[in-house]
N, C-alpha and C positions, 0 to 999 in steps of 0.2 A: 206292613211294608211301607217305606217311606216313599212318597210320590212327590214330584216336582211341579211347581206352578210354572207354566209356559205361556209364552205368546207365540202362536203360529200364524205366519203370514202366507196365504195361499191364493191360487188363481182358481176361480170357480168357472164351471160351465153356466151359461145364462142365456136367457132369451133376448135377442136383439130387437125384437118387435112384438107387439101383441095384435098386429094386424098386417096389412099390406106393407110391403118395404121395398125400397129401391136399393140395389147393390151399391150405388154411389153414396148411400148414407151410412156405409160402413164405418165403424169406429175401431181403430187398431189397438186401443187400449184394453188390457185385460180387466176382468171383473175382479178387483183385488179385495180380499176377505182378511179380517184380523179375528183370531179366536183366542181368547185366554180361558185356560183351564188346567186341569191336572193331567199330566202326561201319563198314559198307561202304556209302558214299554212292552214290546213283544206281544201286543194283543191281537194283531192281525198283520200277516205278511204283507209287505210292500205298502204299508199305510202308517201314517202318523195318527195315533189315536188319543183323543183329548176328552175327558169328562168335564162337564160344566160344574157339577157339584159332586163332593165326596162326603159321605156321611161318617159318623164316628165309628160305625160298624164296618166300614169299608165298602158299603153299597155306593154304586155309581149312578148318576142322573145325567141325561142328556148327553149321550155319548157320540162324538164326531169321529169318523174314520176318513181321512184325507189321503188320497193316492200320493205316494211320494213324489210322483212326476208333476203334481200341481203345487207342491209346497215351495215356497220361496225361502223361507227361513224359520228356524225354531230358536227362540231365546228363552233361557231360563230366567225366571223373575225372582 
């Protein structure tokens, strides 16, 4: 099966502090992530699924499943 290499830009959930935190320290900016890999279409409903590595036999390694609501963009490379 032919797979496309893609750049997926998405917003991640993240910790805002590793200890005590004041509400006035809040940052309105999202945690923006860029992931490059092989798009695995229709692998999981309501997710964009990307594998970091693709072996010659078709096996996949380090597979990410990003919920579509967190995806900013998908660009074919």
